[in-house]
C-alpha positions as a LaTeX table, in Angstrom:
\begin{tabular}{lrrr}
\hline
Residue & $x$ (\AA) & $y$ (\AA) & $z$ (\AA) \\
\hline
Unk1 & $-24.86$ & $-3.71$ & $-40.86$ \\
Unk2 & $-26.91$ & $-2.41$ & $-37.93$ \\
Unk3 & $-26.36$ & $-5.50$ & $-36.09$ \\
Unk4 & $-22.48$ & $-5.41$ & $-36.62$ \\
Unk5 & $-22.56$ & $-1.85$ & $-35.48$ \\
Unk6 & $-24.51$ & $-2.53$ & $-32.30$ \\
Unk7 & $-22.01$ & $-5.31$ & $-31.50$ \\
Unk8 & $-19.10$ & $-2.91$ & $-32.17$ \\
Unk9 & $-20.64$ & $-0.35$ & $-29.91$ \\
Unk10 & $-21.50$ & $-3.00$ & $-27.04$ \\
Unk11 & $-17.84$ & $-4.19$ & $-27.45$ \\
Unk12 & $-16.52$ & $-0.83$ & $-26.93$ \\
Unk13 & $-18.52$ & 0.05 & $-23.81$ \\
Unk14 & $-17.63$ & $-3.43$ & $-22.40$ \\
Unk15 & $-13.79$ & $-2.71$ & $-22.97$ \\
Unk16 & $-14.35$ & 0.81 & $-21.38$ \\
Unk17 & $-16.18$ & $-0.80$ & $-18.48$ \\
Unk18 & $-13.14$ & $-3.23$ & $-18.13$ \\
Unk19 & $-10.66$ & $-0.52$ & $-18.02$ \\
Unk20 & $-12.52$ & 1.32 & $-15.37$ \\
Unk21 & $-12.92$ & $-2.00$ & $-13.48$ \\
Unk22 & $-9.13$ & $-2.63$ & $-14.01$ \\
Unk23 & $-8.11$ & 0.98 & $-12.78$ \\
Unk24 & $-6.27$ & 0.81 & $-9.75$ \\
Unk25 & $-7.78$ & 2.78 & $-6.95$ \\
Unk26 & $-6.30$ & 5.33 & $-4.68$ \\
Unk27 & $-6.66$ & 4.85 & $-1.09$ \\
Unk28 & $-5.86$ & 6.40 & 2.14 \\
Unk29 & $-4.32$ & 4.67 & 5.28 \\
Unk30 & $-6.35$ & 5.02 & 8.76 \\
Unk31 & $-3.89$ & 5.22 & 11.42 \\
Unk32 & $-5.11$ & 5.48 & 14.93 \\
Unk33 & $-2.15$ & 6.60 & 16.99 \\
Unk34 & $-3.77$ & 9.82 & 18.16 \\
Unk35 & $-5.79$ & 10.81 & 21.10 \\
Unk36 & $-7.85$ & 13.54 & 19.52 \\
Unk37 & $-9.21$ & 11.50 & 16.46 \\
Unk38 & $-12.76$ & 11.35 & 15.34 \\
Unk39 & $-14.82$ & 8.33 & 16.10 \\
Unk40 & $-14.65$ & 5.42 & 13.45 \\
Unk41 & $-18.00$ & 6.19 & 12.11 \\
Unk42 & $-17.04$ & 9.98 & 11.57 \\
Unk43 & $-13.97$ & 8.66 & 9.78 \\
Unk44 & $-15.76$ & 6.38 & 7.41 \\
Unk45 & $-18.32$ & 9.31 & 6.73 \\
Unk46 & $-15.32$ & 11.56 & 5.96 \\
Unk47 & $-13.85$ & 8.93 & 3.44 \\
Unk48 & $-17.27$ & 8.79 & 1.99 \\
Unk49 & $-17.74$ & 12.41 & 1.81 \\
Unk50 & $-14.29$ & 12.83 & $-0.03$ \\
Unk51 & $-14.89$ & 10.24 & $-2.45$ \\
Unk52 & $-12.20$ & 7.96 & $-0.85$ \\
Unk53 & $-13.11$ & 4.41 & $-1.60$ \\
Unk54 & $-10.11$ & 2.41 & $-0.20$ \\
Unk55 & $-8.62$ & 2.25 & 3.23 \\
Unk56 & $-5.82$ & 0.53 & 4.97 \\
Unk57 & $-6.45$ & $-0.41$ & 8.56 \\
Unk58 & $-3.74$ & $-1.48$ & 10.92 \\
Unk59 & $-5.77$ & $-3.50$ & 13.52 \\
Unk60 & $-9.05$ & $-5.27$ & 13.47 \\
Unk61 & $-10.95$ & $-2.91$ & 15.61 \\
Unk62 & $-14.65$ & $-3.92$ & 15.90 \\
Unk63 & $-15.65$ & $-0.29$ & 16.05 \\
Unk64 & $-14.05$ & 0.23 & 12.58 \\
Unk65 & $-15.19$ & $-2.96$ & 10.94 \\
Unk66 & $-18.68$ & $-2.31$ & 12.30 \\
Unk67 & $-18.62$ & 1.21 & 10.79 \\
Unk68 & $-17.28$ & 0.12 & 7.57 \\
Unk69 & $-20.35$ & $-2.18$ & 6.93 \\
Unk70 & $-22.27$ & $-1.19$ & 3.77 \\
Unk71 & $-19.94$ & 1.61 & 3.06 \\
Unk72 & $-18.62$ & 0.12 & $-0.30$ \\
Unk73 & $-15.16$ & 1.05 & 0.78 \\
Unk74 & $-12.47$ & $-1.44$ & 0.18 \\
Unk75 & $-9.89$ & $-2.26$ & 2.70 \\
Unk76 & $-6.44$ & $-3.64$ & 3.40 \\
Unk77 & $-6.52$ & $-5.14$ & 6.99 \\
Unk78 & $-3.26$ & $-5.83$ & 8.88 \\
Unk79 & $-2.30$ & $-8.61$ & 11.17 \\
Unk80 & 0.28 & $-7.14$ & 13.51 \\
Unk81 & 3.58 & $-8.48$ & 13.72 \\
Unk82 & 3.02 & $-9.53$ & 17.44 \\
Unk83 & 0.38 & $-12.08$ & 16.10 \\
Unk84 & 2.64 & $-13.83$ & 13.59 \\
Unk85 & 4.14 & $-16.53$ & 15.68 \\
Unk86 & 0.78 & $-18.15$ & 17.05 \\
Unk87 & $-0.54$ & $-17.84$ & 13.44 \\
Unk88 & 2.50 & $-19.49$ & 12.04 \\
Unk89 & 2.65 & $-22.54$ & 14.18 \\
Unk90 & $-1.11$ & $-23.09$ & 14.60 \\
Unk91 & $-3.44$ & $-23.19$ & 11.53 \\
Unk92 & $-6.56$ & $-22.87$ & 13.95 \\
Unk93 & $-5.42$ & $-19.72$ & 15.49 \\
Unk94 & $-5.16$ & $-18.14$ & 11.88 \\
Unk95 & $-8.51$ & $-19.61$ & 10.95 \\
Unk96 & $-10.22$ & $-18.23$ & 14.32 \\
Unk97 & $-8.68$ & $-14.94$ & 13.47 \\
Unk98 & $-10.26$ & $-14.98$ & 10.15 \\
Unk99 & $-13.66$ & $-16.02$ & 11.42 \\
Unk100 & $-13.69$ & $-13.20$ & 13.88 \\
Unk101 & $-12.25$ & $-10.44$ & 11.82 \\
Unk102 & $-13.10$ & $-11.16$ & 8.29 \\
Unk103 & $-15.90$ & $-13.93$ & 7.83 \\
Unk104 & $-18.01$ & $-12.10$ & 10.61 \\
Unk105 & $-18.23$ & $-8.78$ & 8.42 \\
Unk106 & $-17.89$ & $-10.39$ & 4.98 \\
Unk107 & $-19.48$ & $-9.39$ & 2.57 \\
Unk108 & $-20.90$ & $-6.30$ & 4.08 \\
Unk109 & $-17.38$ & $-5.18$ & 4.49 \\
Unk110 & $-15.20$ & $-5.33$ & 1.49 \\
Unk111 & $-12.02$ & $-6.83$ & 2.31 \\
Unk112 & $-9.49$ & $-6.67$ & $-0.46$ \\
Unk113 & $-6.09$ & $-7.55$ & 1.04 \\
Unk114 & $-4.68$ & $-9.00$ & 4.48 \\
Unk115 & $-1.31$ & $-7.87$ & 5.16 \\
Unk116 & 0.16 & $-10.55$ & 7.40 \\
Unk117 & 2.87 & $-8.63$ & 8.92 \\
Unk118 & 4.36 & $-5.21$ & 8.11 \\
Unk119 & 7.96 & $-4.35$ & 7.07 \\
Unk120 & 9.35 & $-7.45$ & 8.75 \\
Unk121 & 12.93 & $-7.43$ & 7.90 \\
Unk122 & 16.22 & $-9.56$ & 8.66 \\
Unk123 & 18.12 & $-6.22$ & 8.80 \\
Unk124 & 15.92 & $-4.52$ & 11.19 \\
Unk125 & 16.56 & $-5.25$ & 14.86 \\
Unk126 & 12.88 & $-4.17$ & 15.72 \\
Unk127 & 11.25 & $-6.79$ & 13.46 \\
Unk128 & 14.11 & $-9.30$ & 12.93 \\
Unk129 & 12.39 & $-11.62$ & 15.39 \\
Unk130 & 9.26 & $-12.16$ & 13.27 \\
Unk131 & 11.14 & $-13.15$ & 10.14 \\
Unk132 & 10.62 & $-17.00$ & 10.71 \\
Unk133 & 6.90 & $-16.50$ & 11.02 \\
Unk134 & 5.86 & $-14.50$ & 8.10 \\
Unk135 & 5.51 & $-17.10$ & 5.49 \\
Unk136 & 3.82 & $-19.81$ & 7.65 \\
Unk137 & 1.41 & $-17.43$ & 8.79 \\
Unk138 & 0.80 & $-16.11$ & 5.51 \\
Unk139 & 0.18 & $-19.71$ & 4.33 \\
Unk140 & $-2.12$ & $-20.40$ & 7.06 \\
Unk141 & $-4.25$ & $-17.21$ & 6.71 \\
Unk142 & $-4.50$ & $-17.80$ & 3.04 \\
Unk143 & $-5.71$ & $-21.37$ & 3.49 \\
Unk144 & $-8.33$ & $-20.13$ & 6.02 \\
Unk145 & $-9.65$ & $-17.62$ & 3.42 \\
Unk146 & $-9.86$ & $-20.33$ & 0.92 \\
Unk147 & $-11.58$ & $-22.70$ & 3.42 \\
Unk148 & $-14.43$ & $-20.24$ & 3.73 \\
Unk149 & $-14.37$ & $-19.54$ & $-0.10$ \\
Unk150 & $-13.39$ & $-15.82$ & 0.04 \\
Unk151 & $-10.44$ & $-16.23$ & $-2.03$ \\
Unk152 & $-11.87$ & $-14.54$ & $-5.06$ \\
Unk153 & $-12.37$ & $-11.26$ & $-3.11$ \\
Unk154 & $-9.78$ & $-11.54$ & $-0.33$ \\
Unk155 & $-5.99$ & $-11.84$ & $-0.86$ \\
Unk156 & $-3.48$ & $-12.49$ & 1.72 \\
Unk157 & $-0.20$ & $-11.02$ & 1.39 \\
Unk158 & 2.71 & $-9.04$ & 3.38 \\
Unk159 & 4.06 & $-5.52$ & 3.45 \\
Unk160 & 7.80 & $-4.89$ & 2.84 \\
Unk161 & 9.66 & $-1.64$ & 2.76 \\
Unk162 & 12.49 & $-0.63$ & 0.16 \\
Unk163 & 15.18 & $-1.23$ & 2.77 \\
Unk164 & 15.30 & $-4.83$ & 1.57 \\
Unk165 & 16.50 & $-3.76$ & $-1.88$ \\
Unk166 & 20.18 & $-3.06$ & $-2.88$ \\
Unk167 & 21.81 & $-1.47$ & $-6.15$ \\
Unk168 & 18.66 & 0.52 & $-6.61$ \\
Unk169 & 20.40 & 3.13 & $-9.07$ \\
Unk170 & 19.58 & 2.49 & $-11.87$ \\
Unk171 & 16.35 & 0.87 & $-10.88$ \\
Unk172 & 16.97 & $-2.00$ & $-13.45$ \\
Unk173 & 20.02 & $-3.26$ & $-11.32$ \\
Unk174 & 18.04 & $-3.50$ & $-8.28$ \\
Unk175 & 18.14 & $-6.80$ & $-6.27$ \\
Unk176 & 17.26 & $-7.84$ & $-2.77$ \\
Unk177 & 20.22 & $-7.58$ & $-0.50$ \\
Unk178 & 21.97 & $-11.04$ & 0.07 \\
Unk179 & 21.16 & $-10.96$ & 3.98 \\
Unk180 & 17.37 & $-10.89$ & 2.98 \\
Unk181 & 16.94 & $-13.21$ & 0.13 \\
Unk182 & 16.50 & $-16.70$ & 2.22 \\
Unk183 & 13.39 & $-14.48$ & 3.78 \\
Unk184 & 11.95 & $-12.78$ & 0.87 \\
Unk185 & 12.45 & $-15.16$ & $-1.97$ \\
Unk186 & 10.16 & $-17.90$ & $-0.67$ \\
Unk187 & 7.52 & $-15.36$ & 0.11 \\
Unk188 & 7.64 & $-14.10$ & $-3.47$ \\
Unk189 & 7.35 & $-17.42$ & $-4.68$ \\
Unk190 & 4.33 & $-18.28$ & $-2.63$ \\
Unk191 & 2.85 & $-15.17$ & $-3.95$ \\
Unk192 & 3.22 & $-15.94$ & $-7.53$ \\
Unk193 & 1.93 & $-19.48$ & $-6.99$ \\
Unk194 & $-1.17$ & $-18.26$ & $-5.60$ \\
Unk195 & $-1.48$ & $-15.24$ & $-7.86$ \\
Unk196 & $-1.26$ & $-12.73$ & $-4.76$ \\
Unk197 & 0.10 & $-9.26$ & $-4.91$ \\
Unk198 & 3.03 & $-7.89$ & $-2.85$ \\
Unk199 & 2.53 & $-4.66$ & $-0.78$ \\
Unk200 & 5.31 & $-2.23$ & $-0.47$ \\
Unk201 & 5.71 & 1.00 & 1.36 \\
Unk202 & 7.49 & 3.45 & $-0.84$ \\
Unk203 & 8.65 & 6.88 & 0.61 \\
Unk204 & 10.63 & 9.06 & $-1.58$ \\
Unk205 & 10.95 & 11.47 & 1.44 \\
Unk206 & 13.17 & 9.06 & 3.16 \\
Unk207 & 15.16 & 8.58 & 0.07 \\
Unk208 & 15.44 & 12.54 & 0.04 \\
Unk209 & 16.47 & 12.98 & 3.45 \\
Unk210 & 18.85 & 10.05 & 3.42 \\
Unk211 & 20.97 & 11.42 & 0.71 \\
Unk212 & 19.83 & 15.14 & $-0.19$ \\
Unk213 & 23.13 & 15.85 & $-1.94$ \\
Unk214 & 22.32 & 13.22 & $-4.57$ \\
Unk215 & 18.56 & 13.27 & $-4.58$ \\
Unk216 & 17.31 & 16.64 & $-5.68$ \\
Unk217 & 14.04 & 17.79 & $-3.70$ \\
Unk218 & 12.30 & 18.23 & $-7.24$ \\
Unk219 & 12.93 & 14.76 & $-8.18$ \\
Unk220 & 11.45 & 13.59 & $-4.90$ \\
Unk221 & 8.48 & 15.69 & $-5.31$ \\
Unk222 & 7.48 & 14.95 & $-8.98$ \\
Unk223 & 8.27 & 18.46 & $-9.91$ \\
Unk224 & 11.66 & 17.91 & $-11.89$ \\
Unk225 & 11.10 & 18.77 & $-15.56$ \\
Unk226 & 13.93 & 16.85 & $-17.16$ \\
Unk227 & 14.48 & 12.94 & $-16.52$ \\
Unk228 & 17.74 & 11.85 & $-14.73$ \\
Unk229 & 20.26 & 9.97 & $-16.67$ \\
Unk230 & 18.23 & 6.72 & $-16.27$ \\
Unk231 & 15.11 & 8.05 & $-17.85$ \\
Unk232 & 13.13 & 8.66 & $-14.61$ \\
Unk233 & 11.38 & 11.92 & $-13.86$ \\
Unk234 & 10.56 & 11.33 & $-10.29$ \\
Unk235 & 11.99 & 9.26 & $-7.25$ \\
Unk236 & 8.49 & 7.51 & $-6.52$ \\
Unk237 & 8.81 & 5.73 & $-9.99$ \\
Unk238 & 12.37 & 5.01 & $-9.65$ \\
Unk239 & 11.66 & 3.16 & $-6.14$ \\
Unk240 & 8.71 & 1.31 & $-7.34$ \\
Unk241 & 10.49 & $-0.01$ & $-10.53$ \\
Unk242 & 13.55 & $-0.90$ & $-8.26$ \\
Unk243 & 11.16 & $-2.94$ & $-6.29$ \\
Unk244 & 9.62 & $-4.50$ & $-9.44$ \\
Unk245 & 13.03 & $-5.50$ & $-10.71$ \\
Unk246 & 14.01 & $-7.10$ & $-7.55$ \\
Unk247 & 10.85 & $-9.05$ & $-7.13$ \\
Unk248 & 11.39 & $-10.27$ & $-10.83$ \\
Unk249 & 14.98 & $-11.28$ & $-10.36$ \\
Unk250 & 13.68 & $-13.25$ & $-7.11$ \\
Unk251 & 11.42 & $-15.34$ & $-9.47$ \\
Unk252 & 8.20 & $-13.13$ & $-8.93$ \\
Unk253 & 7.39 & $-12.15$ & $-12.60$ \\
Unk254 & 3.87 & $-11.16$ & $-12.74$ \\
Unk255 & 3.84 & $-10.56$ & $-9.27$ \\
Unk256 & 1.80 & $-7.10$ & $-8.82$ \\
Unk257 & 3.02 & $-4.61$ & $-6.39$ \\
Unk258 & 0.51 & $-2.53$ & $-4.57$ \\
Unk259 & 1.93 & 0.70 & $-2.90$ \\
Unk260 & 0.50 & 0.34 & 0.52 \\
Unk261 & 2.00 & 3.65 & 1.97 \\
Unk262 & 3.34 & 6.75 & 0.48 \\
Unk263 & 3.53 & 9.93 & 2.13 \\
Unk264 & 5.45 & 13.17 & 3.19 \\
Unk265 & 5.41 & 14.81 & 6.49 \\
Unk266 & 4.40 & 18.51 & 6.97 \\
Unk267 & 6.56 & 19.09 & 10.08 \\
Unk268 & 9.15 & 17.68 & 12.53 \\
Unk269 & 12.24 & 17.28 & 10.86 \\
Unk270 & 14.39 & 18.26 & 7.55 \\
Unk271 & 12.51 & 18.57 & 4.39 \\
Unk272 & 9.19 & 18.32 & 6.32 \\
Unk273 & 6.95 & 21.37 & 5.59 \\
Unk274 & 3.38 & 21.95 & 4.62 \\
Unk275 & 4.57 & 23.35 & 1.20 \\
Unk276 & 6.60 & 20.02 & 0.43 \\
Unk277 & 3.91 & 17.80 & 1.79 \\
Unk278 & 1.20 & 19.45 & $-0.07$ \\
Unk279 & 3.14 & 19.32 & $-3.25$ \\
Unk280 & 4.07 & 15.67 & $-2.83$ \\
Unk281 & 0.52 & 14.48 & $-2.11$ \\
Unk282 & $-1.19$ & 16.56 & $-4.93$ \\
Unk283 & 1.43 & 15.30 & $-7.39$ \\
Unk284 & 1.24 & 11.70 & $-6.38$ \\
Unk285 & $-2.44$ & 11.74 & $-6.63$ \\
Unk286 & $-2.24$ & 13.20 & $-10.12$ \\
Unk287 & 0.42 & 10.82 & $-11.10$ \\
Unk288 & $-1.59$ & 7.74 & $-9.89$ \\
Unk289 & $-4.75$ & 8.94 & $-11.65$ \\
Unk290 & $-3.10$ & 9.48 & $-14.96$ \\
Unk291 & $-2.54$ & 5.58 & $-15.24$ \\
Unk292 & 0.66 & 6.06 & $-17.31$ \\
Unk293 & 2.46 & 3.49 & $-15.00$ \\
Unk294 & 6.34 & 3.71 & $-14.76$ \\
Unk295 & 9.11 & 3.21 & $-17.20$ \\
Unk296 & 9.43 & $-0.24$ & $-16.45$ \\
Unk297 & 5.93 & $-0.80$ & $-16.28$ \\
Unk298 & 4.13 & 1.42 & $-18.79$ \\
Unk299 & 0.37 & 2.00 & $-18.83$ \\
Unk300 & 0.09 & $-0.25$ & $-15.81$ \\
Unk301 & $-1.95$ & 1.51 & $-13.22$ \\
Unk302 & $-0.49$ & 1.87 & $-9.62$ \\
Unk303 & $-2.77$ & 1.19 & $-6.82$ \\
Unk304 & $-1.59$ & 3.66 & $-4.10$ \\
Unk305 & $-2.54$ & 4.27 & $-0.56$ \\
Unk306 & $-1.74$ & 7.70 & 0.98 \\
Unk307 & $-0.21$ & 7.73 & 4.38 \\
Unk308 & $-1.98$ & 8.87 & 6.39 \\
Unk309 & $-5.51$ & 10.09 & 7.09 \\
Unk310 & $-4.66$ & 12.12 & 10.21 \\
Unk311 & $-1.77$ & 13.43 & 11.95 \\
Unk312 & $-1.12$ & 11.14 & 14.90 \\
Unk313 & $-0.01$ & 12.98 & 17.73 \\
Unk314 & 1.03 & 9.95 & 20.07 \\
Unk315 & 2.75 & 7.99 & 17.41 \\
Unk316 & 6.23 & 6.88 & 18.59 \\
Unk317 & 9.48 & 7.53 & 16.59 \\
Unk318 & 10.89 & 10.66 & 15.03 \\
Unk319 & 8.94 & 13.84 & 15.24 \\
Unk320 & 7.91 & 13.53 & 11.67 \\
Unk321 & 5.98 & 10.50 & 12.29 \\
Unk322 & 3.35 & 12.73 & 13.70 \\
Unk323 & 2.82 & 14.81 & 10.98 \\
Unk324 & 1.91 & 12.53 & 7.98 \\
Unk325 & $-1.92$ & 13.40 & 7.97 \\
Unk326 & $-3.79$ & 14.70 & 5.02 \\
Unk327 & $-6.55$ & 15.61 & 7.38 \\
Unk328 & $-6.45$ & 17.49 & 10.83 \\
Unk329 & $-7.89$ & 15.52 & 13.71 \\
Unk330 & $-11.08$ & 18.12 & 13.41 \\
Unk331 & $-11.54$ & 16.54 & 9.91 \\
Unk332 & $-10.58$ & 19.60 & 8.08 \\
Unk333 & $-8.04$ & 18.97 & 4.87 \\
Unk334 & $-4.61$ & 20.19 & 5.14 \\
Unk335 & $-3.88$ & 20.33 & 1.53 \\
Unk336 & $-7.33$ & 20.61 & $-0.22$ \\
Unk337 & $-6.79$ & 17.30 & $-2.22$ \\
Unk338 & $-9.07$ & 15.97 & $-4.61$ \\
Unk339 & $-9.18$ & 12.02 & $-4.21$ \\
Unk340 & $-11.70$ & 11.00 & $-6.95$ \\
\hline
\end{tabular}
């Protein structure tokens, strides 16, 4: 009896540990488009001091990668869109990049995902020229990772935005737009074949400001008490599930989606305020920590990266782009968030 009891206890402890390991983490994106930001070492120290164990980095800056050595912070590392063409046509170029920026720091730096391109879309005139390069570059980067036997720790993928979708309400009817399927479907097939996740940038803020007459602010901020007619309490879940449904219809059943960016600006435009941003970030963190999943994926934890660590005062684009930080450049918190 005692032996059976001990086995039972051990199995219970093991299952608890596995649940903890399986719990998807919360991270914060480290953008560097500011001329008043702390040093990379100070930034890494700030992540550690606040219990932030996951980071997205948009460029393989040696200063940042060196600072991350031994930090136990897992990272998403981007390959910029501008680098996709040579990596797509020359496997050696992709291999050399992997050697210089991953293998040279591995395993002291905990690489988790390599995002081969960010928000490339046939519908976006700013990124459409990169469309032919994403899949072959992705193949070559994954091949290099496998060559150096890092494939069990490091996963190559790419990052999409929800602008690729249509018929997103209700989420169950969501599909990829006809003019992007020839681009995205083969990528999803590759990810499924290699058991790789898909990264997606999910911004209820843009869903709200794009249609404020139909999207209530509380629905975007996680504060709506009653579900909408489709059973959703918040726009984040609706957008994430719409992406899942579209991926599944494109042949990507069992492809995990990682929310690689989500945030709300504190200034610079309609709907942007300290109050709204603080409410969004606090509620998003609580929602992710709860681990309840979404209506389409109940109980499935949502790996999510807040955008971004700092306000970025020289970032181009709309004025709101400069105000997504959860910290001020002086390293003080904007919203008193608890990350762990």
